[in-house]
DRENNU-232197 format. One line per field, with one value per residue (C-alpha): residue number from 1; x, y, z. Coordinates in Angstrom, 1 decimal. Layout:
N
nr: c(NUM,...)
px: c(X,...)
py: c(Y,...)
pz: c(Z,...)
This chain:
582
nr: c(1,2,3,4,5,6,7,8,9,10,11,12,13,14,15,16,17,18,19,20,21,22,23,24,25,26,27,28,29,30,31,32,33,34,35,36,37,38,39,40,41,42,43,44,45,46,47,48,49,50,51,52,53,54,55,56,57,58,59,60,61,62,63,64,65,66,67,68,69,70,71,72,73,74,75,76,77,78,79,80,81,82,83,84,85,86,87,88,89,90,91,92,93,94,95,96,97,98,99,100,101,102,103,104,105,106,107,108,109,110,111,112,113,114,115,116,117,118,119,120,121,122,123,124,125,126,127,128,129,130,131,132,133,134,135,136,137,138,139,140,141,142,143,144,145,146,147,148,149,150,151,152,153,154,155,156,157,158,159,160,161,162,163,164,165,166,167,168,169,170,171,172,173,174,175,176,177,178,179,180,181,182,183,184,185,186,187,188,189,190,191,192,193,194,195,196,197,198,199,200,201,202,203,204,205,206,207,208,209,210,211,212,213,214,215,216,217,218,219,220,221,222,223,224,225,226,227,228,229,230,231,232,233,234,235,236,237,238,239,240,241,242,243,244,245,246,247,248,249,250,251,252,253,254,255,256,257,258,259,260,261,262,263,264,265,266,267,268,269,270,271,272,273,274,275,276,277,278,279,280,281,282,283,284,285,286,287,288,289,290,291,292,293,294,295,296,297,298,299,300,301,302,303,304,305,306,307,308,309,310,311,312,313,314,315,316,317,318,319,320,321,322,323,324,325,326,327,328,329,330,331,332,333,334,335,336,337,338,339,340,341,342,343,344,345,346,347,348,349,350,351,352,353,354,355,356,357,358,359,360,361,362,363,364,365,366,367,368,369,370,371,372,373,374,375,376,377,378,379,380,381,382,383,384,385,386,387,388,389,390,391,392,393,394,395,396,397,398,399,400,401,402,403,404,405,406,407,408,409,410,411,412,413,414,415,416,417,418,419,420,421,422,423,424,425,426,427,428,429,430,431,432,433,434,435,436,437,438,439,440,441,442,443,444,445,446,447,448,449,450,451,452,453,454,455,456,457,458,459,460,461,462,463,464,465,466,467,468,469,470,471,472,473,474,475,476,477,478,479,480,481,482,483,484,485,486,487,488,489,490,491,492,493,494,495,496,497,498,499,500,501,502,503,504,505,506,507,508,509,510,511,512,513,514,515,516,517,518,519,520,521,522,523,524,525,526,527,528,529,530,531,532,533,534,535,536,537,538,539,540,541,542,543,544,545,546,547,548,549,550,551,552,553,554,555,556,557,558,559,560,561,562,563,564,565,566,567,568,569,570,571,572,573,574,575,576,577,578,579,580,581,582)
px: c(24.2,21.9,19.7,19.4,18.5,15.9,14.3,14.3,12.7,10.0,9.4,9.1,6.7,4.5,4.4,3.5,0.7,-0.6,-0.5,-2.3,-4.9,-5.5,-5.7,-8.3,-10.3,-10.2,-11.3,-14.1,-15.4,-15.2,-16.9,-19.6,-20.3,-19.9,-22.3,-24.8,-24.7,-25.0,-28.0,-29.7,-29.2,-30.4,-33.5,-34.2,-33.7,-36.0,-38.7,-38.4,-38.6,-41.6,-43.4,-42.7,-44.1,-47.2,-47.7,-47.5,-50.0,-52.4,-51.9,-52.7,-55.7,-57.2,-56.4,-58.3,-61.4,-61.0,-60.5,-63.7,-65.6,-64.5,-65.4,-68.9,-69.7,-71.0,-70.6,-73.6,-73.4,-73.8,-76.8,-78.4,-77.8,-78.9,-80.9,-79.9,-80.6,-79.3,-76.1,-75.2,-76.1,-73.9,-71.0,-71.5,-71.7,-68.5,-66.6,-67.9,-67.1,-63.5,-63.0,-60.9,-62.3,-65.8,-67.1,-65.6,-69.0,-71.9,-74.6,-75.1,-77.9,-78.8,-80.0,-82.1,-83.5,-87.3,-89.7,-87.5,-86.6,-84.3,-85.6,-83.6,-83.2,-81.3,-79.4,-79.8,-76.3,-77.6,-80.4,-78.5,-81.6,-82.6,-85.8,-87.4,-86.7,-86.9,-83.9,-82.2,-81.9,-78.1,-78.2,-80.3,-77.3,-76.2,-79.7,-79.8,-76.5,-77.6,-80.8,-78.7,-76.5,-79.6,-81.1,-77.9,-77.4,-73.7,-71.5,-71.3,-70.0,-69.7,-70.6,-69.7,-66.2,-67.6,-69.4,-68.3,-70.5,-69.3,-71.5,-70.4,-72.2,-72.8,-72.9,-74.5,-72.9,-70.9,-70.8,-67.8,-67.4,-67.7,-69.1,-72.5,-74.3,-76.1,-75.6,-77.9,-77.9,-75.5,-74.2,-74.0,-71.6,-71.2,-67.7,-67.9,-65.9,-65.9,-64.4,-61.9,-60.9,-60.5,-59.3,-58.1,-56.1,-54.4,-53.4,-51.9,-50.1,-48.5,-47.5,-46.0,-45.3,-44.4,-40.9,-40.7,-44.5,-44.8,-45.9,-43.2,-45.6,-48.7,-51.4,-54.5,-57.0,-59.9,-62.3,-60.6,-63.9,-64.7,-61.4,-63.2,-64.6,-62.0,-61.9,-58.9,-56.6,-53.7,-54.0,-57.8,-57.2,-54.9,-55.9,-54.5,-54.6,-51.4,-50.6,-47.2,-46.9,-43.8,-45.6,-49.2,-51.1,-54.6,-56.7,-60.0,-59.5,-61.8,-61.0,-64.6,-63.7,-60.9,-63.3,-65.9,-63.4,-62.0,-65.4,-66.3,-63.0,-64.1,-63.1,-63.4,-59.7,-58.9,-61.5,-60.1,-56.9,-56.6,-56.4,-53.0,-52.7,-49.9,-47.2,-47.2,-50.0,-52.4,-54.0,-57.6,-58.4,-61.5,-59.5,-56.3,-53.7,-51.1,-48.2,-45.7,-42.9,-43.7,-40.4,-41.9,-41.0,-38.3,-36.8,-36.4,-34.9,-32.4,-31.6,-31.1,-28.8,-26.9,-26.4,-25.2,-22.8,-21.5,-21.0,-19.2,-17.0,-16.3,-15.4,-13.1,-11.4,-11.1,-9.7,-7.2,-6.2,-6.0,-3.9,-1.5,-1.3,-0.8,1.9,3.6,3.4,4.7,7.5,8.4,8.3,10.4,12.9,13.0,13.3,16.1,17.9,17.3,18.7,21.7,22.2,21.8,24.5,26.7,26.1,26.6,29.8,31.0,30.0,31.9,34.9,35.6,35.9,37.6,40.2,40.7,41.1,43.5,45.6,45.6,46.6,49.4,50.7,50.6,52.4,55.3,57.4,54.5,53.6,56.4,54.8,52.2,50.4,50.1,49.0,46.2,45.2,45.0,43.3,40.5,40.3,39.9,37.2,35.2,35.3,34.4,31.4,30.3,30.7,28.7,25.9,25.8,25.6,23.0,20.9,21.0,20.2,17.2,16.0,16.2,14.3,11.6,11.1,10.6,8.0,10.3,10.7,9.9,11.0,10.0,7.5,8.0,7.1,9.7,10.3,10.3,12.6,15.3,15.0,15.5,18.4,20.2,19.8,21.2,24.2,24.8,24.7,26.7,29.9,28.0,26.4,29.8,31.4,28.7,28.5,24.8,22.9,20.3,17.2,15.3,11.8,10.4,7.1,7.5,5.5,5.1,3.3,5.4,5.0,4.9,7.5,11.0,13.4,16.3,14.1,12.6,16.0,17.3,14.3,14.9,18.7,17.9,15.8,18.7,21.2,18.9,18.6,22.4,23.0,20.3,19.2,22.5,22.8,22.9,21.4,22.8,19.8,18.0,14.9,13.7,10.4,8.1,4.5,1.4,-1.4,-4.8,-6.8,-9.7,-7.4,-6.6,-3.5,-0.2,3.2,4.3,8.0,9.1,12.5,12.9,15.6,16.0,17.6,16.7,13.6,12.4,11.0,7.2,7.5,9.9,8.0,5.7,8.8,11.1,9.8,10.3,13.3,16.4,15.1,17.5,16.6,18.2,20.1,21.7,22.9,24.2,26.0,27.3,25.9,26.7,23.7,21.9,18.3,17.1,17.0,13.5,12.1,13.2,11.7,8.4,8.5,9.4,6.9,4.0,5.0,4.3,0.9,2.0,2.4,5.1,4.8,6.7,6.2,8.5,8.7,11.4,14.1,12.0,13.2,11.8,9.9,9.3,6.4,6.3,3.2,3.2,0.3,0.8,1.1,-2.1,-2.4,-1.6,1.9,2.7,1.6,3.5,6.6,6.3,5.9,9.0,11.1,10.0)
py: c(-1.7,-4.8,-2.7,-0.1,-2.7,-4.2,-0.8,-0.2,-3.5,-2.8,0.6,-0.9,-3.5,-1.0,1.2,-1.8,-2.7,0.8,1.0,-2.3,-1.2,2.0,0.0,-2.3,0.8,2.2,-1.1,-1.3,2.1,1.3,-2.1,-0.4,2.0,-0.7,-3.1,-0.2,0.5,-3.1,-3.4,-0.5,-1.9,-5.3,-3.7,-1.9,-5.1,-7.0,-4.3,-4.0,-7.8,-8.1,-5.3,-7.0,-10.3,-8.5,-6.9,-10.4,-11.6,-8.8,-9.4,-13.1,-12.5,-10.0,-12.2,-15.1,-13.0,-11.4,-14.8,-16.0,-12.9,-13.3,-16.9,-16.2,-13.3,-14.6,-12.8,-11.2,-13.8,-16.6,-14.9,-14.4,-18.1,-19.6,-17.0,-14.8,-17.1,-20.2,-18.5,-17.3,-20.7,-22.4,-20.1,-20.9,-24.6,-24.5,-22.5,-24.5,-27.8,-26.7,-27.1,-24.0,-22.1,-23.1,-21.8,-18.3,-16.7,-17.2,-15.5,-14.8,-12.7,-10.7,-7.1,-6.5,-3.0,-3.2,-0.2,2.3,0.1,-2.8,-6.3,-8.8,-12.5,-14.6,-17.7,-20.9,-22.4,-25.9,-26.1,-23.6,-21.7,-18.1,-16.9,-13.4,-12.1,-9.0,-6.9,-7.9,-5.0,-5.3,-4.8,-1.6,0.7,-1.2,-1.1,2.7,3.1,0.9,3.0,6.2,4.8,3.6,7.1,8.8,6.3,6.0,4.0,5.4,4.5,0.8,-1.1,0.5,-0.3,-1.7,-4.6,-7.9,-7.3,-7.2,-6.0,-6.7,-4.9,-6.4,-4.2,-4.7,-6.3,-3.2,-1.8,-1.2,0.7,4.5,4.2,5.7,2.4,1.5,-1.7,-4.6,-6.1,-6.6,-9.8,-9.4,-11.6,-11.7,-12.8,-15.5,-14.2,-17.6,-19.3,-16.5,-16.7,-20.5,-21.4,-18.7,-16.5,-19.5,-20.9,-17.6,-17.2,-20.6,-19.6,-16.3,-15.9,-19.3,-20.8,-24.6,-24.8,-22.4,-18.8,-16.3,-13.4,-12.5,-11.5,-9.3,-8.4,-6.0,-3.7,-0.4,1.6,-0.1,-1.1,-2.9,-5.4,-8.2,-10.5,-12.7,-12.9,-15.5,-15.7,-15.7,-15.7,-12.6,-10.0,-7.1,-6.0,-5.4,-1.8,-1.4,-3.5,-4.3,-3.8,-3.5,-3.8,-3.4,-6.4,-6.9,-4.4,-5.1,-3.6,-3.6,-2.2,-4.8,-7.6,-6.4,-6.1,-9.6,-11.2,-9.8,-11.0,-14.3,-17.9,-19.2,-20.1,-16.4,-15.3,-17.5,-15.5,-13.1,-9.4,-7.9,-6.4,-3.9,-5.3,-2.2,-1.6,1.0,1.5,1.3,-2.2,-2.6,-4.6,-3.7,-6.4,-5.9,-8.2,-8.3,-10.8,-13.4,-12.5,-9.1,-6.9,-6.6,-3.8,-6.2,-8.9,-6.5,-5.0,-8.5,-9.5,-6.2,-6.8,-10.3,-9.1,-6.4,-9.0,-11.4,-8.5,-7.3,-10.8,-11.3,-7.9,-8.7,-12.2,-10.6,-8.1,-10.7,-12.9,-10.1,-9.2,-12.9,-13.3,-10.1,-11.3,-14.8,-13.2,-11.0,-13.9,-16.1,-13.2,-12.9,-16.6,-16.6,-13.9,-15.8,-18.9,-17.0,-15.6,-19.1,-20.4,-17.5,-18.1,-21.8,-21.2,-18.8,-21.2,-24.0,-22.0,-20.8,-24.2,-25.7,-23.0,-23.5,-27.3,-26.9,-24.4,-26.6,-29.6,-27.6,-26.5,-30.1,-31.3,-28.9,-28.4,-27.9,-31.5,-32.3,-30.1,-32.1,-29.0,-27.6,-31.0,-31.1,-27.5,-28.0,-31.4,-29.7,-27.0,-29.5,-31.4,-28.2,-27.1,-30.6,-30.5,-27.2,-28.8,-31.8,-29.6,-27.5,-30.5,-32.1,-29.0,-28.8,-32.5,-32.1,-29.2,-31.3,-34.1,-31.6,-30.4,-34.0,-34.5,-36.5,-34.1,-36.9,-40.5,-43.0,-42.1,-43.1,-41.7,-39.0,-37.3,-33.5,-33.1,-35.2,-33.2,-29.9,-31.2,-32.8,-29.6,-27.5,-29.8,-29.6,-25.8,-25.4,-24.4,-21.7,-20.5,-20.2,-18.5,-15.8,-15.6,-16.6,-17.3,-20.0,-20.2,-23.4,-24.1,-27.5,-28.6,-32.1,-35.0,-33.7,-36.0,-37.6,-36.6,-39.1,-38.3,-38.5,-37.8,-36.7,-34.3,-32.8,-32.4,-30.7,-28.2,-27.3,-27.1,-24.6,-22.4,-22.4,-21.4,-18.7,-17.2,-17.2,-15.6,-12.9,-12.5,-11.8,-8.1,-6.2,-8.9,-12.5,-14.1,-17.1,-18.6,-22.1,-23.5,-26.4,-26.8,-29.0,-27.2,-28.2,-26.8,-27.9,-30.5,-32.1,-32.3,-30.8,-29.8,-26.2,-25.3,-21.7,-20.3,-16.6,-13.9,-10.3,-9.1,-6.3,-8.2,-8.9,-6.0,-6.4,-6.4,-9.3,-11.5,-13.0,-14.0,-15.5,-19.1,-18.8,-20.7,-18.8,-15.7,-13.6,-10.3,-6.9,-7.0,-10.4,-9.2,-5.9,-7.4,-10.3,-12.9,-16.4,-18.5,-20.1,-18.9,-22.5,-23.0,-21.5,-23.0,-26.4,-25.8,-25.0,-28.0,-30.5,-29.2,-29.2,-32.7,-33.7,-32.1,-29.0,-25.3,-22.7,-19.0,-16.0,-13.1,-10.2,-6.5,-4.0,-3.9,-6.2,-9.6,-12.5,-15.6,-18.7,-20.9,-24.5,-26.6,-30.3,-32.7,-35.2,-38.8,-40.9,-42.6,-46.1,-45.4,-43.4,-46.2,-48.7,-46.5,-46.1,-49.8,-50.6,-48.1,-49.4)
pz: c(50.5,51.0,53.2,50.4,47.9,50.2,50.7,46.9,46.3,49.0,47.5,44.0,45.3,47.0,43.9,41.7,44.1,44.2,40.4,40.1,42.6,40.7,37.4,39.0,40.1,36.6,35.1,37.7,36.7,33.0,33.5,35.5,32.6,29.9,31.8,32.2,28.5,27.6,30.0,28.4,25.0,26.1,27.6,24.4,22.4,24.7,24.6,20.8,20.4,22.7,20.9,17.5,19.0,20.2,16.7,15.2,17.8,16.9,13.2,13.5,15.8,13.4,10.4,12.0,12.4,8.9,7.3,8.9,7.8,4.2,4.2,5.5,3.1,-0.3,-3.6,-5.4,-8.2,-5.7,-4.0,-7.5,-8.2,-4.9,-3.1,-0.3,2.7,1.0,-0.1,3.4,4.8,2.2,3.0,6.8,6.2,4.1,6.7,9.6,8.0,7.3,11.1,11.6,14.6,13.7,17.1,16.7,16.5,18.9,16.8,13.1,11.5,8.4,8.6,5.4,4.4,4.0,3.4,5.2,8.1,8.7,9.3,11.2,10.2,12.7,11.8,13.8,14.0,14.5,11.8,9.6,8.7,8.8,10.5,11.1,14.7,16.8,17.4,20.7,23.2,23.1,19.4,19.5,19.1,16.0,14.5,14.9,13.2,10.3,9.9,9.9,7.1,5.2,5.2,4.2,1.4,2.0,4.3,7.8,11.3,12.0,15.2,18.5,19.8,23.1,21.6,20.0,17.0,13.4,10.6,7.0,4.2,0.8,-2.2,-5.6,-8.7,-9.6,-6.2,-4.0,-0.8,-1.3,-4.9,-4.0,-4.2,-1.0,0.9,-0.1,3.4,6.3,7.7,11.5,13.5,17.2,18.4,21.1,24.1,25.7,22.6,22.2,25.9,26.0,22.5,20.2,22.6,24.4,20.9,19.9,23.3,22.8,19.3,20.2,23.9,25.1,25.6,26.0,26.1,29.0,28.6,29.8,30.3,32.3,29.8,30.2,27.5,28.1,26.2,25.4,25.8,29.1,30.8,33.6,31.1,31.0,28.0,29.1,32.1,32.2,36.0,36.7,40.5,40.3,42.8,40.9,37.3,35.3,36.1,34.6,31.5,29.6,26.3,24.9,21.6,20.4,19.1,17.2,14.4,11.4,8.0,6.5,3.1,2.7,3.7,1.3,-1.6,-0.9,-0.7,-4.2,-5.9,-7.1,-6.3,-2.8,-2.6,-3.1,-0.6,2.1,2.1,5.1,4.2,4.7,8.1,9.0,11.3,13.4,15.9,14.5,17.9,16.5,17.8,20.1,22.7,24.6,25.4,28.2,29.0,31.8,32.4,35.0,36.8,37.5,34.5,31.8,33.9,36.8,34.6,33.1,36.5,37.9,35.1,35.5,39.2,38.4,35.8,38.1,40.9,38.5,37.2,40.7,41.9,38.9,39.6,43.3,42.4,40.1,42.7,45.4,43.2,42.5,46.2,47.1,44.5,45.7,49.2,48.3,46.3,49.2,51.6,49.2,49.0,52.8,53.1,50.7,52.6,55.9,54.3,53.1,56.5,57.9,55.6,56.6,60.3,60.0,58.1,60.8,63.5,61.8,60.9,64.5,66.2,63.2,63.3,67.0,66.5,63.6,65.6,68.6,66.5,64.8,68.2,69.6,66.5,67.3,70.3,72.7,72.4,74.9,77.5,79.5,80.7,77.2,75.9,78.5,77.8,74.0,74.5,76.6,74.0,71.2,73.3,73.9,70.3,69.1,71.4,69.9,66.4,67.5,69.0,65.8,63.5,65.8,65.7,61.8,61.6,64.0,61.9,58.8,60.6,61.8,58.2,57.2,60.0,62.3,65.2,67.6,67.5,70.1,72.8,76.5,79.9,80.7,84.1,83.6,86.7,85.1,81.8,83.6,85.7,82.8,80.8,83.6,83.9,80.1,80.2,83.4,81.5,79.6,82.9,84.5,81.6,81.7,85.4,85.4,88.6,88.0,90.3,90.0,91.3,90.4,92.0,93.6,92.2,88.7,86.3,83.6,80.0,77.1,74.5,73.0,75.9,73.7,71.7,74.8,76.4,73.2,73.4,77.0,76.3,73.5,75.9,78.4,75.7,74.4,77.9,78.3,74.9,74.9,78.6,80.4,79.6,82.9,85.0,84.8,86.5,84.9,86.4,85.7,87.0,86.4,87.7,87.3,85.4,84.1,81.2,79.0,77.4,80.7,83.0,81.7,82.9,82.4,82.1,82.3,81.5,82.3,82.3,83.2,80.0,77.6,76.3,72.7,70.7,70.2,66.4,66.5,68.9,66.2,64.2,66.8,66.2,62.4,61.0,60.3,62.1,64.1,65.8,65.1,68.4,67.6,64.3,65.6,68.6,66.4,68.8,67.5,66.4,63.4,64.0,64.4,68.1,68.9,65.8,66.9,70.3,68.7,66.4,69.2,71.7,69.1,68.0,71.6,71.5,73.5,73.0,73.5,73.7,75.0,77.3,77.0,77.8,77.0,79.7,81.9,80.6,78.7,79.7,77.6,78.6,77.5,78.2,77.5,78.1,81.0,80.1,80.5,84.0,82.7,81.4,84.5,86.8,84.8,84.9,88.6,89.1,87.1,88.9,92.3)
């Protein structure tokens, strides 16, 4: 019945573990998909957020240029009041003295229609005066465009997209873009790439793309019409251009009609307002801006975070599974230990009951008429003595087990002669040898070194090995071999004691448990061999307390051999012992 219950518990435990393992696999698959979905959503969020940031960057960049253009373009009424050159110079002085990106433009000039052509008047930024000048070769394309517009009498194409030039037309008093009134003149501004590279762009990067004062992204800005022309690069010594950006946006988009309208609105405070720029990138800017995260890319960051999340999730699932397995194993071990302890209690009770019954029966018989028979008195006296010795040995074994559990397997150390231990053990077991008809073969190497230890504990360990050989090794061949030799290993000199029998042997699956407390093999239980399951455990505890080792060699139907190896005592105690005994 108990065996059936044990099998049912094992089956239930295995089924529970299998279910938990399957559940962990399902959770792992679900977590993999969940983390994948979260990673994709996170990547989309990062990309959307980055694109919004770049749109704000483009809006602010364009607004800075537009604000400067509006501030530099005077109204027709101001020109009528001050004169053309003086009005433009006054607007420049007011803008420059405001101190907001006063070096944004490297050149300023006026293109004035005269007799079917266009005259150029350049502005000296230091003296703040206009003077006639020839058209620079780099401005030839712009001049031709302005001539074409002058001949058509209507606004036409603006400056080429591959130049940093901005031309701002001024219309008459009632004029507005597209009303059929030709431009009066054009204010020509040349954006300073150096100032933009060293001041304006770094300022905007710190405002939009920096965290804790440090930019998070590599940045590259170039002319859209000529990609090889770099305007800005966050890493000037970079050997490669950004080939796979996380996001991009266009810059340097000028709304000429809006600037002209704002410049004609009236008070200066209104004209200083930047024209509204759409938050979304229109894609018509002259420059292209690319950014890529310094860690490699947003894809790499999200992939790294996904791998980290998967690793953490897998570790948690494995920890959960390991915890369940460990708890199941500990529970099974606790159950097995409880069963062993119950068997131990049963065995001890049986071991105690038998001698106590014999003693009680002998005492009852002696109390009666048999007490007058000297032969019977002597017989029962010997019987009481034998059973009392069994009780004493059993109690001593239990007490030694309790001491070993408390870490007191060995008491006082002193040099001990191994020959005497073996001889005294054989004498103590002589009665058991004779009862079972055992033949003992002893081979002790002469001159063995002494061992340092507790003589009573070592004697008890050897006695247990002898009793074990008598109980389990006398089936079919009642031979017992005892030997002791000197050996040497990496730890130094030692004495090796072997106790062998030619019995049925110990099954291989039981050999790793024979030194466990309360363990008794299948054969001992089936054959109802008396024992408590503590003998070999005490042998192990005592030997290891002396710094030694014990192990077993056994083959089916070829017998069993226990090997005990104990370190030899240091030379000084041995010499002292030899001197005292001489």
